[in-house]
N, C-alpha and C positions, 0 to 999 in steps of 0.2 A: 344577475343571478348566476351563481356558480352551478355547475352541473356535477351531481354525484350519481353513482349508479343507483337505480331503484332497488330497494330492498325486497325483491320478490320472494326470496326464500326465508325472510325474517318474519317471525310471528308479529302481526300488527294488530293493535287495538285502534279501532276507528271511533272517533269522538266528533259528533256533528252538533254544532251549536245552531239549532234550527232558527232561532231568532236572527242571528247574524246572517245566516244563509238567506232567510226570507227577505230581509231588507235589502241585501245586496242583489238578490235576483230581481227585485222590483226596478232596479236601475240598470239591469243588464238583460238577462234572459232567464226563463224558468228552466231549472235543471230537472230532468226526469230522474227521479231517485232510484228507479229500477236500473236505468242505464248507468247511473253513477255507481251503484253497487257493483255492477259488472266491470266498470272502469277501474274501480279500486282493486277488485279481484285480479285484474290483469297486471297490476303494478305492485301488488303486495300479497302477503298471505294472511288475510284478515282472520282473526280468531273470533271477533265479534264486531258488530256494527251498532254502536249506540247513538241514538237520535234523541236529543234533549229538547223537549218542547213544552212551552207554556200553553195551558189549555184553559179556555174560558168556559167554565162549567156553570156559570150563572150569567149568561149573556142577557143584556136588556133587549127589548123588542127589536131594535134596529140591527142587532148582531146575531140573532138566532140562526139565520140561514148560513152566515159565515162560520159560526161555531159548529154547526152540523157538518159543513164541508170539511172543516179541520178535523173533527172527530173521525169522519170517514177516511181521510188521508192517513191519520195515525193508525187506524185499524188496518188499512191496506199495507202500510209499511211493516207492521207486525206480521202480516201474512207472507210478505216476501223476504222475511228474515232479519229485519231490523229489530233491535230491542229499543222500544220507545220508553224513555224516561219522562214522565209527565210531572208538571208542577202547576198547581192552580194559580190563575191570575189573582192578584190581590186587588180588591176594590176598596180604595181609600177616598171617600167622597166622590169627586168626579174623575179621579185618577185611577188608572189601572196600571199595575206594576208586576213585573215578573222578571227574574234574572236567574239564569242557570249556570253562570260561570263557576261558582263555588261548587255546585253539584257535579259539574264536569270534572273539576280538579280533584274532588274527593273520590270520584270513581276512578280517575287515573291512578290515584294512590292505592285504593282498595284492590284494583285489578292488576297492579303493576307486575305481579308474578306471572301473569298470563301472557304478557307480550314483551317484545324487545324494541318495537318501534311504535311510536305514537303517530297516527295520521289524524291531525286536527283540522277540521273543516270550520275555520273561523279566521278572521283577520284581526280580532280584538286584542289590543295590547294588554288587556287585563290578564292574559295568559302568560305573559313574559316571565314573571317570577317563577311560576310553576314549571314552565318549560326549561328554565335554567336548572331547577332542582332535579328534574327528570334526566336532563342531559348529564348532570353530575353523577347520577345513579347508573349511567351507562346506556341509557335509552337513546335510540335514534329518533329524530323528529322530522316529520314531513307535514308542511302546512299547505292546505288548499284554500284559496280565497279568490275572490274577484280582485283585480288589480287596484281599483279605486278604494276597496274596502280592506286592504292589507295594510295594517299600521306600519309606519316607518320603523318603529322600535323593533317589531318582529323581523322586518327585512334586514335591519342592521345586525341583529342577533344571529340570524341564520347565516349571513354572509361571513361571519367570523368563526363559525363552527364547522368542523369537517363532517360531523354526523347529522347535520341538519340541512334541509333544503325547503324551498317552497315552490309551488306551481300555481300559476294563475288560471282560473277556470275560463277566463275570457277566450283563450285560444282553443278551447274544446267545444265551442258552441255547436258545430256541425255534429259532433258525436253525442253530446249530452242534452241538447235542448229538448224540452218536452214538446211534443206535437200531439194535438188532439186527434184521435183516430175515429 
C-alpha cells in the first residue's frame, strides 16, 4: 500500500456501508462508531457522516430483540452526529434482502458539490466503477476496510492512483474496538 498524506484540510464526505462493516466486524472486532467518528475527524475534515443501514421493520418472532437493538443503535448514531440512511429489508418468501450500494453511490453523486474527498467505509468491489468516475471528477478517495474484506480490485485501483489510498482497520483495534462499559 502506498502512502499519501492524509487530506486533513480537505472537505470529506464519509459514506459507511453498514452491511459491509457489520459482516467484516463479525470476523474481526466490533468497531466503536463513536470512536470511529473521532478517528475520522482526526484524519479528515468531514462535512457529513452518512451511515447506510438496512432495517428490519417487520421482524418475525425470532428477530424482534435483534431488530430492537438495531433500531436503538441507529437512533444512537443519529444522536452522536451520523446521518442514518435507512432502507427496509425486503421479505421475499424465506429470503430477506437489502442492498445499499446504489443508494450510497447516488448520494455520492447528489452530495458531490459538498466534498472534495470520499471516505468510503467498505471493501466491496461494487463501488469500483463509481470510484473511478469520482476520481475523474477530481475527488480524492480514501477507503477504510478490514484487510480480508477489501476486494483486490479496489486495492489494485488505489495502488495506481495518486489521489487514492486505503487503510485497513485491523491495525486500529486498540483505538477503535468497542468495549462494554
